[in-house]
N, C-alpha and C positions, 0 to 999 in steps of 0.2 A: 478496575482499579490496579490490578497487577500490571497490565499493559501500560497504563499511564505512568506507573512507577518506573517501568523499564525505559520508557521514552525520556523520563527526567534524568535517568542515570547514564544516558548514552554519551554525554560529553566526557564523563570519567572513563568510560570504556574506550572511547576514541583516544584519549590521552595515553592510556596504558598500551594500546596497540601502536601508537606512534613511537612511544619510548622503546617498545620491544623491537621495532624495525629501524631504530636509529634515525627516525625522521625528526626534523627540527621545526617544520612549519605545517600548520593545519589550516586548510582553506575551507570556509563554509560559504557555499554559493547561495545564500539567501534562505529564508524560512527557517531560521534557527528556532523561531517561535511560530506556532500555527495560527496566531491571532495577533492583532495590533494592540491588544490590551491584556497581555499576560499579567498575572498577579505579581506583586513585588517579591513574594516568596520564590516564585519560579525564576524571576530575573536574577535575584541575588544568589540563588543556588547554582544557576548556570555560570555566573561569573566566578563563584567560589570553586567550581569544578575546574575551570580553566586556570585560575590562579594557583591551584594546587600542583600544577605542572609547569613551574616557572621556566624550565629549559625549553619549553615549546612556545612558539609565536603563533597566535591565533589571528587570522585575517578574515573578517566578517563583512558581508554586504547585506543590505536589506533585500528581501524577496517580495513576491506579490502578496503574501499573507502577513508580512511584518514590514510593509513598505516604509520608505523614508518619510511619507506623509504622516506617519504615526509619531509626531514630534515628542509627545510626552514619554513614549517608550524609550526612544533613543537618548533623550535628555536624561532620563533616569539611569540608563546604563552608563552614560558618560560620567555621571556623578560618582559612580562607584567602580570605575574601570581599573582593573589591574594593569600593571606596566606591560605585561606580555600579551594583552588583548588589544586589537586594532579594529576600530569601527571605520569602515570606508564608506563615507556618505557622499562623496563627490567623484565624478569621472575624471580622474587625473592620475598620472603615474606615481607609484610609490616605490621607494627603494626597499625591497625586502631584505636584501643582504648584498654584500659587495658583488657586483656583476649580475645582479638579478633584479629585474624591474617587474612589478605587478601592475597590470592595467585593469582596474575594477570597473564594473558597470552596474552600480547599485540601482535598484528599482525605486524611483522617486515616488511612484504612485502604483496602485494595484493594476491599473491599465495604462501604461505609459504612452501608448499610441505611437511608438517609434522603436526602431532597433537600437537599443541602448549601447550596443557594441560598435556601432558604426565609427565612432570617434577614434577607435584604436588604429584604423588604417593610416591615419595621418599623424599619429603620435610617434615622435622620434625619440629614440633612446641611444645610449652610448654604443660605440662599436663593440662587437663581440660580447654583448650582454644577452643573457637569457630574458625572453619576453614571455610572461605568463598572463593570460587573460582569466578573469573571474567574473562570471555573469549569471543572471537568472532569467529564464524565459524559454519559450518554445522554439524548436527548430522543426521545419516541415509542419505537419498538421496533427494535433491530438485527435485520436479517434480513428483517423484513416491511415495513419502510419505509426511507426513505433514511438516517435517522440516529436513534440512540437507544440506550437501555440496557436496555430491557425494561419490561414493565408492572409495576413494583414500586415500593416506597416510595422508592427512591433515584433514580428517574427525575426528571430536571429538568423542571419545568413549562415547556411551550413559551410560556406567557404570562408568564414571570417578568419579562421586561423591562418589560412593561406594568404588572404588579402592583407591581413595586419601583421604578417610575418611573426606569428606567435609560435613559440616552441610547444605551448600547450594551452588549451582553453578549457577550464573547469566550469561545467555548467550545472545549475540547479533548476528545479521546477518539476521535471519528470521524476516520479517516485521510484522508478526502477532503473537498474543499470542499462545504459544504452550507449553504444559507440557510434557516433556520427561519422567519424573517421579517426585514424590513429592519434591525431593531435586534438580532437574535440570529443569529450566524453561526459556523460552524466554518470555520477556515482550512484544515484538513487538515494532513497531515504535510509539512514543507518538503522532505524527501528521503525519499520512500516506500520501503517495503521489501517490497511485495507487489503482486500483479497486480490486487487488488480495485478499485483506483482508477486509471483509465487516465491516461496522460500524465505530465508532470513535476510535482513537488511545487510548492506555492504557499504564499505568505503573503498576508495581507490588509493593504493600506494603508488605514487608516481615518482619516477627517478629520471632526472634530466642530466645527461652526461655533459652536454655542452650545446651552445647555440647551433641550430640547424640539424642537430642529431635527433633521431627518432626517440620519442619517450618510451620508457619501459613502464608499463602499467600493469599492476597486479591487484585484482580484486581480493578483498579480505572481508570475511564474514564478521559482522558486528552485532547483528540483531540477536536478541535473546529468544524472540518468539518466531515460530515458523508458520507462515501462511500458506494454505493449500486449498485450491478449488479443484474438485475432481468430478468427472462425469460417471454416471451409473446408468447403463442402458438395461431396461427391465422388460421381461416378457412374462406371461402367465406361468411359465415353467421355472422362473427364477427362484432360487432358494434365498429368501430375504436375509436370514442370519449370515449365511456364507457370503452373500453379496456385500454386506456391510463390513464384515470382518476382513475381507480381502483388501479393502481400501485403507484400513487403519495402519498407522506407522508401526514398524516392527518393534521399536523399543518402547514398551508400555510405560516405563518409568519416566519417559520424556513427554508423554501425552500432555502433561500440564503446561508445556511450552508450545503446544500446537493449537492453531486455529484452523479448522477444517470446515469447508462448505461442500456438501455432497449435492450436486445438481442431477436429479434423476430425470429420466425420460422414458417413454415407451408405454406399455400397458401392464396393469396388474389386476388381480382380483381383490375384493375387499379384505379377505384374510391376509393376503400378502401385504397390502398397504398398511394394515394395522401392525403386522409383524415387523415391517421396516421401521415404523415409527417407534415401536417398543424397543427394538434393537438399538437405535440411536439414543433413545432416552436412557437405556442402561449404561451406555458407555460415556455419555455426555459429561457426567460429573468429574470424570478423570481428565477432561480436556480443559484448556483455557476457554475454548469455544468449539462446539460441534453442532452443526446445523444441517438439517435435511430439507432440501427444496423439492417439493413434489408438484410444483405449479405446472410443469410440462408433462405430467404423468396422467394418462387416461385410466379409467377404471372399467374393467370388463365385468359387468354385473351378471350374475347367473341366478336362476331360480332357487338353486340350493342355498345361496347366501341368505335368501329371505327366511328360510327355515331356521337359520342361526340367529336371526333377529327375533322372530316369533312365529309360531305355527298358526296363530289365530288372534282374534281380537283387534283392538284399535291399532296396535303397533304394526301388525301384519298388513292391515289396510293402508296405513301410512307408508309403509315400505313399498308396497305394490304400486301405489300412486307415484311415489318418487322414482321408482325404477322405470315406469312407463314414461314419465316426463323426461328422464335422462336419455331415453332411447327414441323419443318422438321426433322424427325428421321435420315435422311441421312447426316445431318450436325453434326459436332463434338459438344459435349456438350458445350464447351467454346463459340463456334460461336453462338449457340442457346441462351446462356446467354447474349451475347453481343447484339443480336437482340432484346431480351426481354427488356433489360435495355434501349435500344434506344427507343423502343416503349413506355416504361414507361415515359421516359423523354419527348417525343413528346406529350404524353397525358397530362402531368403536364403543359407543356408550353402552350398548347391550352386552358387549363382551367384557366390559370392565367390571370387576367385582368390588371396586372401591379401594383396592390395595395395589393397583397396578397389574393385577393378574387378569385372568379371564374367568367368565362364568362357567360353571360346570354344565 
């Protein structure tokens, strides 16, 4: 809920940052909404945040998540549109300011099937005018390179700024900051919603001194919440408490603004595994989100661990059978993993006194 609230407040934060840096235009390269059906409350509050900064001009294109095909959404926005907000629904040049032309490439559909920036190459503008492109989509390939949308007809040419004589091409779709080249950049999401891109969200402050001159691009932190995915390599000699605390941010008072995913790997003993889980559970309430991923961690079961479960009786028999299954090379790997996980759970259950502590 707190993260959702922060995302809803991002337009107001962008306005304050623009004012603080004497910017007069804000470009939103699609996906202002993450759905084609945002509630009327979300729509109206977004428009109100932009209207509250009347000295700023907001230039908005649809993205793949709020594409132009969502006619009810864009019709609703137009019916309440403040004078300083401009919805760019067609691929045609717009005069942003004297001597400055904006060339938008709005997403007409979620999968447009073509490079929507191609028209910019043939678009003529006045002599000595700044040419700024605004588009949403992938350059290169998502997954195999830093940013892009796949090797398909709709992939934006990484040479578009040069081919279309653009002084700057502002791109959206990739959720992290990425520089294709000095004139073509993704700002990333101003308030991220996933671990894929570490840190806080950013916007880009872009200064264009004149046609043909290199842009001056300055990243500015905008996100309230800090995302971090960290690796933790474990061995049976690892001190679980020390291992976890060494990864935590230094300013404890700021933990509530952190979302951290600890991806562990290696091998541990059952007591270590339990200690890791308990350490994370102790600190988690102070974070916006703190998660421990043990899926890549193997457990080194020892005979002494069974004594901690039970020295006799049915529990001891069950523990021995699970340990034998976990170490049986004749069983399939998945079956061994299931047995190991069951033994870990049994160990944790028998050590829990019901109040989060351990049995004496």
